[in-house]
N, C-alpha and C positions, 0 to 999 in steps of 0.2 A: 498488346496492353501495357502501359508505361512502368517499369519495375517498381519505380517506388508505389506508386498506387496499387499493388499486387502488396507490399508489405503493407501499404496502409490498411486493407480490406482484412488483412489475413489478422492484424493485430487488431482492429476493431470485432470480427469475430470472437477472437480470443477473450477479450474483456468483458465483450458482452454475455458470454458464457458465464464468464470468473464473477461477475457480480449479480448473479443470479439470485445469489443465496444470501445476501447483504441483508433485505429485509425479514430473512427466516430464522436467524441465529435465535434468537429468544424462544420462538413457539419451537424449533427443533429441540433443544435443552428440554421445554417442557413434555415434546413428546417421549421424551426416556424419561425424564422423571415420573412419569405416570404409566411406566412400565415396569410391573411388580417384578417380572421375569428376568430383567437385564442386569445380568450379573454384575458385568461391570460397572454400569453406571451407580448403581444400588452399592456395591463397596465403595465406592469413590464417594457417596453422598453421604455415606456412614462416618466414612474416615474423616470429613471434613465436620461432618458433625460431632465429633470428639475434640478436636482442634476447635472449632468456633466456644465450644464452652469451656475453654481457656485463655482465649484472647480476645474475642469479639463481642462486641456489646451488644449486637443484636441476634434473636434468633428467628430470623425469619429465614426457611427453608428455600423459599425462593430464590433468596441472594447466589444459591449456591452454583446456580446455571450462570452467572456473572463471573464466577470464579473460575468453573471447566472453561465458558468461550475464550475469557481473556489468556490462560494455559494453552490454549490452541491455537487460538491464533498468535501469539509468540512463539509456538513452533513452528508453525506453517512459513512466520518470517524468517527464523533463524534457518529453515530447512533454505529459505529459497535464498538468504542470502548466502549460504556456501556453493550452493547449487549454480546459482546464477553466476558466479565468478567462473568455475572450474566446467561446466557447459561453455560458456563464452570464449573459456581459451581452448575448450577441445574444438569448437567451430575454428578457431585461427589457425587450427591444424587441418583439421579434417574437410572443411568446408560448411558454409552456412546450410547449405539445403537437407544433409543430411541429418544433422544435430539438431537443425528446426522441427525434423521430422518425428525426430526420436523423442525430443522433448513434449510435443504434440501428444505423442502416442501414450506420454507416459501420464498426459493429463488426459484423455482421454479414460486411459483404466481407471482415476480418479474418479471422476464422473459415472462410471458404469458400476463401480463401489458404491458410488453413494446412493445411486437408484435402488439399490438392493439393499441399504443400510438399516435393516429392520433393530439392527442392534448399536448400541453404541460404539464398542469395539470394533467394527466394520467403517461406521462414519470416522471416528479417530483414524484407523488405516486407510481412507480413499483421503483426510487431509494431510495425513504423512507424504503417502504418494505425489500427491497434487503441488504439495511444495517442494517436494523435490525435483520437481518436472519444471515448475513456473518460471521457465529461464525465457521464455517467448519476448518478452518486453527488451531484455538486453540484447539478445540475439537481430531484433529487429532494427533498435537501433546500429546495430554494427551492420547490417544490412543497407541502410540508411547512407551511414559514413561511404561503405565499399562505390553506392552508386552515385555520390553527389561530391563535388569540389566545395573547398574551402569555403567559397565566396556567395555560394547557393545552399548551403549545408542549412543556414536557420529555416528555409524555406519546407524544409526535408522534415526539419527538427518540428517545424510547425503542423504538421501532418501526423505524426504522434501526439501532440495533445491535442488536437481533434479528436481523432480516435480515444482518447482516455474519455475526453467530456462525451464524448458517445456515448462509449460504452458505458459510461454511470449513469447517464441519463435515461438509457432505455432498460439497461441491464436488470438493476433493482425492481423498477415497474413493472416488465415481464414476470420477473420471478414472482412478486405478489401476485399477478393477475393470476399467474398458471396454477400457485398454490393454492385457491382458493376458488377459483371460480370453476373449473373444469371437473370437478366432480366432488362431492360432497364426501365419498368413502374414502379416499384413498389419501396416503398419509401427506402430511404436506409438504413432501421433500419430492414426493413420485414424479409429479410432473415438469417441476422445474429440473430436476436431473434428467428427464428426457429431453427436454431444450437444450440444455448444456450438452447431452450425449450428442445431437444431432447438429448442433452449430459446431462443434469439435469435429464430427466426422465430413461434413463438409468444408472446414478449414484444410484438416488434412488433400481432401480431392483437391481442391482448389489450389494449396502450393504444388502439387503434385505436378499439375497441368499446367499451370500460369507462371511461376516461379524458377526463374534460370539462376544458375550459379553468378554469384556478383563475387566472388572470391577466387579468382583465377588459381589454379596449383601454384605459377612462380609465384604466385603473392604471398601463398600460405607461410604460415613458422616452420621452420627444418626443424629444430632442435626440442622434443618432448620436455626434456630439462630445464631448458629457460622458461617455454611455459607453465613447467607448475612452479618454480621460481618465481616468476610473478602471479601467476595464480593466490600463493602462498600471501603474498606481501598483500595483494587486496583482501585477504581473509584475517590478517593479523591487527588487531585493534592498536596496535602501539606504532607498527610501520604506517598506517590510515592517518593515525591523528600525527601524526608527524613528518607526513607526506615524503617518504623516505624516498619512492622512484623519482621525485622531483628534482634537478639539478640546478637549474637557471638562475634561480631565488636569490636576490639578495636579504639579507638579515631582516632587512624591516618588510619587504615584501611576504618574505614567510612567515612572519610574525601574525600579519596583517589577517594572511588565507588561514592560518591555524584557528584566530578568533572568530572568524566566520564558518568555518569547520565545528568547532565547539558550538557555537552557536545555534547551526545546524541541527547539532545531533541530539542537545539538550529542549530543543524545541520540537524535534520529532519524537523526541521520548515521551514528553510531556504529552506530545498533541495526538500521536498516533492511540495512547490508553484511553484518552477521555471520548475521542474520535468513535475507539473499538465499543463502548460501553455506552455510547448514546441509543442505540437498539434499547437495550436492556431498562434504559432509564426510562422513555417513554412507553414501552410496553409496562414496565411497573407500576408506574404513576397514572398515567395518560390509558392505560388501558390496550395500545394500540396494537391492532391487527397487523397479520403483514401488509393488506393494503393500502393503511392510512401510515405505514412504513414506508411502503413503498413512492405513496406520495409525497413524503417526507424528502426523498432522495431524491425524487425527480424537481422538487420546489429547490434544494441545493443547490443541484444539478445544473439546472437553466441560468439558476442565479450567477453562479461560479463562472459560467461560459459567457455571460453577457458581461460579467467584470471584467473577465483575462480578456475578452476581445475589445471592451469598450475603454479601458484604462490601462490594463497591465502592459500591452503590447505598444501605449503610446508615453509610457514614460521614459521621458529624455537621458539622454546618459549622464552618470554622475548623480541620479537622483535614486537610485535603486536600493542605499543604503537607508536615506531617511523614507522610502516609501514603507519597507519591510520595518523598520521601527514602529512608524504609524501603525500598522497591520497587528504587530502584536500588543502593541496598546490598547488597540480596538478589542482585541482576543479576549483579554482580559476581563473585562466587564462582561463581553458575550457568556461566558463558561459562568458567570456569577449569578446571572441572569436564568440562564439552564437549571444550574444546582436551585435555585430559589422560584422557579417556573409552577405556578398554582393554577397556572388556564393556559390554553391554548395562544391567545395573544403573547403575553410572557415571551412562552416558549417560543414562538416563530419571530420575536424581536432579536431575542438571543441568536437563534439559527442562523439570524440574517447577518449579524454582524461577525457571528461566527463562519461565515461562507465568505465574507468581505477577507479575512484574514487567511482563511484555506487557501482564493484564488492568488493570493498578493505574495505570500512569504517564500515559498519556495522556488516559484520563478523567478523573485527578485536576487535569492541566493544565489541561485544556478548561473543567473547573468553576472551577477559579482567574481562569484568564482571565474568564469570565462575569459576574466580581461589580464590572467597573470600565470606565466609562463610563457615558454616558446608555444611555435603553433605547434611542432609534434610534440607535445608535451601536455597540448590542451584537451584532448581526448583523458588521457592518464589523470588527471586535475578531475575531470568530468565524475570518472569513474569511480574515485577516491570517497567524493561527496554523494554517488548511488551508496555507495557500499556503506559508508557509514550511517546517511538515511535508513536505509536496509536495518543496520545492524540494531540503529534505537528502535525500529519498528519491533524487532525480534523482542525487545525486552519490556517496552513503554506499554501492552496490553494487561500480560501480567501484573505489573506492578500497582496501576491504576486499578485493577480489576480486583487486587487485592484490598488495596484499600475501602473501596467500592463495599465488597464482599463484609469487610471487618465492622463499618462505621456507615454504610449507609452512601446513597448518590449525591446530598449533599454537600456531606461531608468530604468527598472525593472530588468533587468538581471545584469547590472552594479553595481546596490544598491545592489541587491542580491551577487555578487561576494564578494565586499567588506565585507557585513555580515559576510562572512565566519571567519575572520579574531576573531571573538566574540572567536565559540568554537575554534578554533587553539589556541587562546593564551591561554583558559583553558586548553589542553591540555598539550601546554608545561611547565606549572607550575605544574604538575601531576606527583608525584612519585607513582610508581607502585609497590605491592610487586611482587616479585619474582613467576616465572608462574612455 
């Protein structure tokens, strides 16, 4: 089997397992809230109740799950931000295959813990181990880079995009089905966790049997010191925002690239927080169960795939900045509609606009960033943008969930929609070089 397809299948299996939990978060937290003998969850809930009396307008205890979910989501993303860089560097030193298998083994352990997470502390531990281990995407992209030349690399990266689209369409749907249809007595997480364990086990066996090491010993990094230094640069936010590893850009190009990076970070900071709390909004306002959540993700995933395949890949060179600006302009009323939705029709009109922006903005930012730097620096620039995106996702869910928890969903989403004016203003003042 051609190695790029081995990498594609492995990434798809990983994302399939990873996205099973997405429609289940609200019900999972309801499950722990209902357990009177869960000391960790009850301690946290009593603590935030006392804090709520001091600062929050609402006394709705069900909103505590939004806060806990945001904190765990941010923790997972932060651990992923740090570990992806370090594990990626380790794969440059020791080879892709052993490090990929190590990361997948950590992911498998996190799913095993999830399957027995009758208490909140075990669930929390499973998310911590999962965040530390979640470096598969970075390693798969490195593998695709090993396997392709510059002129046909875009085709390999397209396979990565397809794996993401398929994973985010199929995973939440199966997570919803497995959580509700197989047993009326099992916990909501039981069968989805079993499926995640099965998929990850198959993935490990598949990689052992079919993936041939793509980074020969002679091409590996020789210095642990240099690798660690480079890794620290990709973790240090100041270094990232200033593009310290990039030496070839003139002042004008560097300033333009910085503006795109600021816009990318601020956009994802706001977007990721609202995106994460969306499942809680529809659960609280429309009483969505996991199956209805799965249908919502299916709608978003299919529509996003159609937009990316039918429109985004056809955007002409030089038009990506304008396309990203239009998408953010559309995103602002989308979150206002979601914030004020009193029925399914208004909600899905908002979700349609939201999906359009979701499909367009980040691919456009990625394309714009790729026109800067020498050929031997483009991978580094892409890595910086990925690191900044991961850093934004590490803080966005906590920020949005705290506003949601304190003042309610409508206030959080309207504030978020207004906040998109900030990255939009930066983009409007940006002049990029000809693509």
